[in-house]
C-alpha positions as CSV (number, residue, x, y, z in Angstrom):
1,M,-21.7,-8.1,-14.3
2,S,-21.3,-4.8,-16.2
3,A,-19.9,-4.8,-19.7
4,D,-17.2,-2.5,-18.1
5,V,-15.5,-4.7,-16.1
6,P,-14.6,-8.0,-18.6
7,P,-12.1,-5.6,-20.2
8,R,-10.5,-4.7,-17.0
9,R,-9.8,-7.9,-15.7
10,A,-8.7,-8.8,-18.8
11,A,-5.9,-5.8,-18.7
12,L,-5.3,-6.8,-15.5
13,G,-4.4,-10.2,-15.8
14,P,-4.6,-13.7,-14.1
15,A,-3.3,-12.8,-11.0
16,W,-6.6,-10.5,-10.8
17,Q,-9.0,-13.5,-11.5
18,R,-7.3,-15.5,-8.9
19,L,-7.6,-13.0,-6.7
20,V,-11.4,-12.7,-7.4
21,A,-11.6,-16.4,-7.5
22,R,-10.5,-16.7,-4.3
23,T,-12.2,-14.1,-2.0
24,A,-15.4,-14.8,-4.0
25,G,-16.2,-17.6,-1.2
26,L,-15.9,-14.9,1.7
27,S,-19.0,-13.7,3.3
28,P,-20.1,-10.1,1.4
29,T,-19.0,-8.1,5.2
30,V,-16.2,-9.5,5.2
31,R,-14.8,-8.6,1.9
32,G,-16.8,-5.4,2.1
33,L,-13.5,-4.7,5.1
34,L,-11.1,-6.6,2.5
35,W,-11.8,-3.6,0.1
36,S,-11.8,-1.2,2.9
37,A,-8.9,-1.9,4.0
38,S,-6.7,-2.3,1.0
39,A,-8.8,1.2,-0.2
40,G,-7.4,2.4,3.3
41,F,-4.0,1.3,2.6
42,L,-3.9,3.3,-0.3
43,F,-5.1,6.4,0.6
44,A,-2.2,6.7,3.1
45,H,0.2,6.4,0.8
46,L,-1.2,8.4,-1.4
47,N,-2.1,10.8,1.5
48,A,1.6,10.9,2.2
49,L,2.9,11.6,-1.0
50,M,0.4,14.7,-1.4
51,R,1.0,16.2,1.7
52,L,4.6,16.5,0.5
53,L,3.8,18.3,-3.1
54,S,1.2,20.6,-0.6
55,Q,4.2,21.7,1.1
56,Q,6.2,22.3,-2.5
57,L,2.9,23.9,-4.5
58,D,-0.1,25.5,-3.6
59,P,-2.4,22.9,-2.1
60,F,-5.6,24.0,-4.4
61,Q,-2.8,23.4,-7.4
62,T,-2.2,19.8,-5.6
63,Q,-5.9,18.9,-5.1
64,F,-6.7,20.4,-9.0
65,L,-3.6,17.6,-10.4
66,R,-4.2,14.6,-8.4
67,Y,-7.7,14.6,-9.7
68,L,-6.9,15.7,-13.6
69,F,-4.1,12.4,-13.5
70,S,-6.7,10.1,-11.8
71,F,-9.0,10.6,-14.4
72,L,-5.8,10.8,-17.0
73,V,-4.7,6.9,-15.9
74,L,-7.8,5.8,-16.4
75,L,-7.9,7.4,-19.4
76,P,-6.8,4.5,-21.7
77,L,-9.2,2.0,-19.9
78,V,-12.3,4.6,-20.5
79,L,-11.2,4.8,-24.8
80,R,-10.3,1.1,-24.8
81,A,-13.9,-0.3,-23.2
82,G,-15.4,3.1,-25.4
83,L,-16.6,6.0,-24.2
84,A,-20.5,4.5,-24.2
85,S,-19.5,2.1,-21.7
86,Y,-18.7,4.9,-19.1
87,W,-21.5,7.4,-20.1
88,P,-23.1,7.2,-16.8
89,K,-26.8,6.9,-16.2
90,Q,-27.1,9.6,-13.7
91,V,-24.8,12.1,-15.1
92,S,-26.5,15.0,-12.5
93,G,-26.0,12.5,-9.5
94,H,-22.1,12.4,-10.4
95,F,-22.1,16.5,-10.3
96,T,-23.6,16.6,-6.9
97,R,-21.2,14.0,-5.7
98,G,-18.0,15.8,-7.1
99,A,-19.0,19.4,-6.3
100,V,-19.7,18.0,-2.3
101,H,-16.5,16.5,-2.4
102,T,-14.6,19.5,-3.6
103,L,-16.2,21.3,-1.1
104,G,-14.9,18.5,1.4
105,L,-11.6,18.5,-0.3
106,C,-11.0,22.7,-0.3
107,L,-11.1,22.0,3.6
108,W,-8.9,19.3,3.8
109,F,-6.2,20.6,1.5
110,L,-6.0,23.6,3.0
111,A,-4.8,21.6,6.2
112,L,-2.8,19.5,5.0
113,P,0.1,20.5,4.4
114,H,0.1,22.4,8.4
115,V,-1.4,18.5,10.2
116,P,1.1,15.8,10.8
117,L,-0.3,12.5,9.0
118,A,-1.2,10.5,11.8
119,D,-3.4,13.2,13.4
120,M,-4.7,13.6,10.3
121,T,-5.9,10.4,9.6
122,A,-7.3,10.6,13.3
123,I,-9.3,13.6,12.6
124,G,-10.9,11.8,9.7
125,F,-11.7,8.9,11.4
126,T,-14.9,10.7,13.0
127,G,-16.5,10.0,8.9
128,P,-17.5,6.9,9.7
129,I,-19.8,8.6,12.1
130,F,-21.5,10.3,10.3
131,I,-21.8,8.4,7.1
132,M,-23.0,5.1,10.2
133,I,-26.2,7.8,10.8
134,G,-26.3,9.0,7.3
135,A,-26.4,5.2,6.3
136,Y,-29.1,4.3,8.7
137,V,-31.5,7.6,8.3
138,F,-31.3,7.7,4.0
139,F,-30.7,3.9,3.4
140,R,-32.8,2.3,6.5
141,E,-29.5,0.1,6.6
142,T,-29.4,-2.3,10.3
143,M,-27.5,-1.1,12.4
144,H,-26.7,-4.1,14.7
145,W,-25.0,-2.9,18.2
146,E,-21.8,-4.5,17.6
147,R,-21.3,-1.5,14.8
148,W,-22.1,1.3,16.8
149,L,-20.1,0.1,19.8
150,A,-17.0,-0.5,17.5
151,A,-18.1,3.0,16.2
152,A,-18.1,4.6,19.9
153,V,-15.0,3.0,20.8
154,G,-13.2,3.7,17.5
155,L,-14.0,7.6,18.0
156,A,-12.8,7.4,21.4
157,G,-9.4,6.1,20.3
158,V,-9.6,8.8,17.6
159,L,-10.1,11.6,20.8
160,I,-7.1,10.2,22.5
161,V,-5.2,11.1,19.4
162,V,-6.8,14.9,18.2
163,A,-7.6,16.0,22.1
164,P,-4.0,17.1,22.8
165,K,-3.1,18.6,18.8
166,L,-6.6,21.1,19.4
167,T,-4.1,23.6,21.3
168,G,-1.6,25.7,20.3
169,S,-0.7,27.4,16.5
170,G,-2.4,23.8,14.4
171,G,-5.2,24.0,16.5
172,A,-7.0,26.0,14.1
173,Y,-5.8,23.8,10.8
174,N,-7.3,20.8,13.3
175,L,-10.8,21.9,13.0
176,V,-10.6,23.2,9.7
177,M,-9.7,19.2,8.7
178,L,-12.2,18.2,10.9
179,A,-15.1,20.3,9.4
180,S,-14.1,17.9,6.4
181,A,-15.5,14.8,7.5
182,P,-19.4,15.0,7.4
183,L,-18.6,16.7,3.8
184,F,-16.7,13.5,3.4
185,A,-19.2,11.4,4.2
186,A,-21.9,13.0,2.7
187,S,-19.9,12.2,-1.0
188,F,-19.1,8.8,0.6
189,L,-23.1,8.2,1.4
190,L,-23.9,9.5,-2.6
191,T,-21.5,6.7,-3.7
192,K,-23.4,3.9,-2.3
193,A,-26.6,5.4,-3.5
194,L,-25.2,5.4,-7.0
195,T,-23.6,1.9,-7.0
196,R,-27.4,0.9,-7.1
197,S,-27.6,1.8,-10.9
198,E,-23.8,3.2,-12.0
199,T,-20.7,0.4,-12.5
200,V,-17.6,1.1,-10.5
201,G,-15.9,2.4,-13.3
202,V,-18.3,5.1,-14.3
203,I,-18.0,6.1,-10.4
204,V,-14.2,6.2,-10.3
205,V,-14.3,8.2,-13.7
206,W,-16.7,10.9,-12.8
207,Q,-15.5,11.7,-9.9
208,G,-12.1,12.3,-11.2
209,I,-13.5,14.6,-14.1
210,T,-16.1,16.2,-11.8
211,V,-13.7,17.1,-9.0
212,T,-11.2,18.0,-11.5
213,L,-13.5,20.3,-13.6
214,F,-14.7,22.3,-9.7
215,S,-11.3,22.5,-8.5
216,L,-9.3,24.4,-11.8
217,P,-11.3,27.6,-11.0
218,L,-8.9,27.8,-7.6
219,A,-5.6,25.9,-9.0
220,L,-5.5,28.7,-11.2
221,L,-5.6,31.7,-8.5
222,H,-1.9,30.3,-7.7
223,W,-0.4,28.4,-10.3
224,Q,3.1,27.5,-10.5
225,A,4.8,24.9,-13.2
226,P,5.7,22.2,-11.1
227,S,8.9,20.5,-11.3
228,L,9.8,17.1,-13.4
229,L,10.0,15.2,-10.6
230,Q,6.7,16.5,-9.2
231,W,5.0,15.8,-12.2
232,G,5.7,12.2,-11.4
233,G,4.5,12.8,-7.7
234,F,1.0,14.0,-9.1
235,V,1.0,10.6,-11.8
236,L,1.6,8.3,-9.1
237,C,-0.8,9.9,-7.0
238,G,-3.2,9.9,-10.2
239,V,-2.4,5.7,-9.9
240,L,-2.9,5.6,-6.2
241,G,-5.9,7.7,-5.9
242,S,-7.6,5.8,-8.7
243,A,-6.5,2.4,-7.3
244,G,-7.8,3.7,-3.8
245,H,-11.4,4.6,-5.2
246,Y,-11.8,1.5,-6.8
247,C,-11.3,-0.5,-3.5
248,L,-13.7,2.1,-1.6
249,T,-16.0,1.9,-3.7
250,R,-16.3,-1.9,-4.4
251,S,-16.8,-2.1,-0.9
252,F,-19.5,-0.1,-1.2
253,G,-21.0,-2.3,-3.2
254,V,-20.5,-5.5,-2.0
255,A,-21.4,-4.5,1.7
256,D,-23.1,-2.2,4.1
257,I,-21.5,0.8,4.0
258,S,-21.7,1.1,7.8
259,A,-20.1,-2.2,8.0
260,T,-17.4,-1.5,6.4
261,Q,-16.5,1.4,8.5
262,S,-14.2,0.2,11.5
263,A,-11.5,-1.1,9.1
264,K,-10.6,2.7,8.1
265,F,-9.4,2.8,12.0
266,L,-6.5,0.5,10.6
267,D,-5.8,3.9,8.5
268,L,-3.5,5.0,11.4
269,L,-1.0,2.5,11.7
270,W,0.0,2.7,8.0
271,A,-0.2,6.8,8.7
272,S,2.0,6.6,11.4
273,V,4.3,4.5,9.7
274,L,4.4,6.7,6.9
275,G,4.5,10.0,8.6
276,W,8.1,8.7,11.0
277,L,9.1,7.3,7.3
278,V,8.7,10.6,5.1
279,F,8.2,13.5,7.8
280,S,9.9,12.2,10.1
281,D,6.2,12.5,12.5
282,T,7.2,10.1,15.8
283,P,4.1,9.2,17.2
284,G,3.4,10.7,20.5
285,L,1.7,8.2,23.5
286,P,-1.4,9.3,23.4
287,T,-1.3,8.5,19.0
288,L,0.0,4.7,20.3
289,I,-2.4,4.2,23.2
290,G,-5.4,6.0,20.2
291,G,-3.9,3.7,17.6
292,T,-4.4,0.5,19.6
293,V,-8.4,0.9,21.0
294,I,-9.0,1.9,17.4
295,C,-7.4,-1.1,15.9
296,T,-9.0,-3.4,19.1
297,A,-12.1,-2.2,18.1
298,T,-11.0,-3.3,14.2
299,L,-10.3,-6.4,14.4
300,W,-13.4,-6.9,17.2
301,I,-16.1,-5.6,14.8
302,A,-14.4,-8.1,11.9
303,R,-14.6,-10.9,14.0
304,R,-17.9,-10.5,14.7
305,E,-19.7,-9.6,11.4
306,S,-17.7,-12.6,9.7
307,R,-19.7,-15.0,12.7
308,R,-22.9,-12.7,11.5
């Protein structure tokens, strides 16, 4: 266990230690799926909040402030453990990952105000396909037929959701968001590579640092002063984002990255509920049918992987 983990566990208290003890007996794949599902739940709430903020402020300013506060909420942990504990072994790797992730974010945030949450989440489900291919090519991960089948069925569910939306005025923004998927896949593969030499804390902290630095020039182009309520929203974004990336990075560290991708398809459920509650986006029949297909594939692969 890395040097920066004990202070974090101590800070989170006995509840965290009990949770770790309960999950320690599970197989690595199941633990990876649980971490990935937890990340999806947190990111769904984060996306809803960011969509709300991006409709009020410039999308690139929203992107910058979201990652700035992700770093700021972690700063007390960094100072408590000492700066040396969070200094990376591969500085260039973190900046490469940050640049790729920022490029994907620019496309994603550009489309964010114009795409409903459920559709945005469904479009993002193309990412696991790129991730699984990349994991096979670059990491030589064993690709069981169940993983390919679950991904294929999940992708079919995504197409049921997305295909009717690719026409009309919103079609261009759907395509822009779709273009961000392979970039995020590349970023996650770089994260997987970094877990071989870096701790989870270091990866999450340096993502906040690098994306903040790369996003600043774009944010300054159309800067406007946020209100007090908007500042509070960005603080919450920082908490949700850091917690989500922590869970996601933990999933990469305990299991094959390809094995955890099916859990992402549950994100559509959270996005549909939040879209309805926050934006009055009523999921249409294609979204409901596609979501059922996606959830079925998720539950099936989780059961198969747990047996394996």
